[in-house]
N, C-alpha and C positions, 0 to 999 in steps of 0.2 A: 297236233292241235291240242291246245289247252282247253279245259272245260271250266277253269276258274276256281271254284271253291273246293273241288275234290270231294264234296259231300254227296251222299246219295240223295237224289230228288225225293220229295215226299210223295206219298200215294196220290195219284191223280184223282181229283174230284170230278167224276163223270156226271154227277147229278145236278150240279149248278152250272148254268151257262157261263162261258168265259169269253170275253170280248176278243182275245187273240184268236181263239178257235172260230168264233163267229166271223171275224175279219177274214180268216182263211176261207170260210164258206162264201163270203161276199165276193172274193176274188177268184172263186172257182176251184179252190183247193180241195183236198180230201182229208186233212188232219183235223177232224172234228167228230164229236159224238152226237147221238140222237138229240140230246137236250140242247146242244148248241144249234143244231139245224132247226129245231122247233122255235127257239128264241129268235134266230136269224130270220126265219120266215115271218114271224110275227112282227119283227122290226121292219121288214120290207112291206108288210101289209099297212102298217101305220105311217111308214115313210118310204114310198117307192123309189125315191131318189137316192137311196143310200148306196146302191151299187155304183152309181155314177160318182158319188162322193168318194168311195174307196178307190175307184180308178183314178180320179183326179189326184188324190193323195199320193198314190203310187207313181203316177207320172211326174208329179212335182219332185219326188225323191230322186228319180232318175235324172231329171234336168239339173237339179241342184248339185248332185254328185259329179256329173260331167263338168259343170261350170267350175266347181271347186278344184277338180283335177286340172282343168285348163289353167287355173290360176297358180298351179304348182303345189297344191296341198295333196299329200300322198298318204295321209293317215286319217282314219275315220273311227269315231266312237259312236255306235248306233244304239241309242237308249230306247228300250222297249221295242226291240227289233221284230218281235212277233215270230210267227211260223214262216219258215223259208218258202218263198214262192218265186215265180219267174221275175227276173229283174232285181235280184238282190244287190246290195251295195257293192260287195266285192266283185260281182260279175260286171257291173257297170263301170266301176273304177278301173278294173283290169283291162277293159277295152281301150282306155286312155293311157293308163300307166300300169303295166304288168307287175310292177314292184309295189303297188299300193298295198297298205296294210289296213285291215278292218277288224275291229273288236266289237262283236255283237254282245248285247246284254239284254236279258229278259228274265223274268221271275217265273213264267209259266212253264211247268215241267214238260208239257208236250212240245212247246216251241223249242225248248232247249234240246230235247231228245232228237227232234227232226234236224235241228241245226248241226248237232254232233254227227249225225249220219251224213248229212250233206257235205260237211267240211272234212271228212276223213281224208287224210293225206295232204291236206292243204296247210302249208306252213305260214301263209300270209293272212290268214283269217282265223279268229277264235270265237268261241261262244262261252259266255260266263253267265251262270245262273246267280242273279243278285237283284236286290231291290234298288231301283235307280234313285229312290228317295233317300238313299244312304250313300251319298257320293264318295265319302271317304272309303267305304268298303268296296265300292265299284272300282275306284281309281287304284286301290292297292291289291286288287284281285290278280292272281297270276296271269289269267288270260288277257288282262288289260295292261297291267304294268310290265308284263313280260314281253308284250308285243309292240306297244306304242312307246315312242320316245317323246316325252313331254317337253323336252328342251327344243323341239321343233314343232311347227304348226300342226294342230290336230283339228279336224272338223267334228264338232259335236252335233249329232243329229237327234232331234226330238220331234219326230214326225208322227202325228196321230197318237200322241201319248199323253201330253200335258192336260188335255181335256178330260181324260178318263181316270186319272189317278187323283187320290185325295192327299194333298200335301199342304201343311200349314203355311209354309213359306216357300212358294215356288221360286221367288226371286233369289232368295238365299241359296236354295238348292242349285240353281243354274249358275249363280256367282261362284260357288265352290268349284264347279266344273270349269268355269271360265278362268278362275285364278290358277288352276292347275295347268293351264295350257299356255304355251308361249305366244308372244305377240305374232300376229299374222294368222292366228287360228280363226276358226269360223264357228258359227252357230246357225243351224237351220231349224225352223219351227213351222209346223202347221197346227192350227187349232180350229175346232168347229165354231161356226157362227150362224146365226139365223139370217141368211141373206134372201134366198128365194123360198125358204121353208115357211109353212104356215104355223100359226099358233097351235092348231090341232096336231100337226105333225110333231112339233116340239114336245107337246104333252105326251104324245104316244111314245116317243123315244124315251122320255123320262120314266114312263110306266114300265116299258120293257127292260130298261137298264136297271131298274130297282130290284129286279130278280136275278141279277148276275153278280159275278164276283167283283165287279166295279160299278156300284150302284149309282154313282154320282157323275153327271156330265157337266163340265164347266165350259160354257161358251164364253168367248172373249171378243171384245171389240178392238179395233186397231190401236187405240190408246193403251189398253191393257196389255196387248201384245208388245207394243213398243217398250213398255217397262221391263219386259222379260229380256230385252236386248241391251240392258244397261252395260256399258263398257264396250259396246260394239258399234261399228259404223255400218248402216244398212246398205246393201248393194241395191242398185236400181232394179226394179221399179219400186222398192220399198215394201210396205205391207199391203198386199193386194189379194183378191180371191185366188185360191191356189191355182186354178186353171189359167190365170192371167200372169203368172210369174214366168217371164221369158218363154212364152209358148213357142212351139216349133212353127205354128202357123197363126195368123191373126185370129183373134177371138172377139166376139161381140160382148158388150157389157152384160146383156141378158144371159148369154151362155156362161159367162164367168160367174155370175151370181148363183148359178146352179151348182157351183162348187160347194156352197154352204160351209165355207171355211176359208180362213186366211192363211197365207204363207209368206215367209220372208227369210232372207239369209243375211247375216251380218259378219263382218270381219273385225277381229280385235286389232286395233291400231298398233303399229310398231312403236 
């Protein structure tokens, strides 16, 4: 297994809450510190629906990966992959195609360390510590370039990440990843949105996040998300609440709105 940069990770900041570790807490994991738990509990106090939001994001990821595998895509670049938990991309993909390859990328040292441990002895999945906002560095990292064949289709996954990173030109960033991928490649996105969330809950989220390593949360509406898919053709049902993207069972509009986020998958035309 490659770890990408070959550099020693920096000292972990245990004093400042980190969204990757908080997300792990929301999903019932154990890779977090006291400060993360405190921030996560405050997050849940101001926005009790966040656990459901996290579950919907994770469920969408699983459905999207399975659908893309069924379409014949067998390579995945998971941007901002976070701390490993049940239902990781390579586990889902390998149930459909045991030969699928998955390159995980994250900048958080704890996430990378846990992924390194989880992927020991696995030749078809790697973890790279890198900043996804620097796509050239990501694409040229050994753990990415050494695993994925960009002359064949690659699915780029940006799930629960674009809304928490600060990037001047997200369209240009995604376009760089898109242009590195062959026709037939895919892009999957989720992004937070105020659907069933109250104004008070949104204000509470902003307050909690202001004290973390990712202090800004960018909600996007369907038109803004559609712009991120420039150069892609959206798969049905298009941009919808994440719980409503090809659900295993029918879901009501009211339940879908409790996703408080949109999801979509696009294919780069041949």
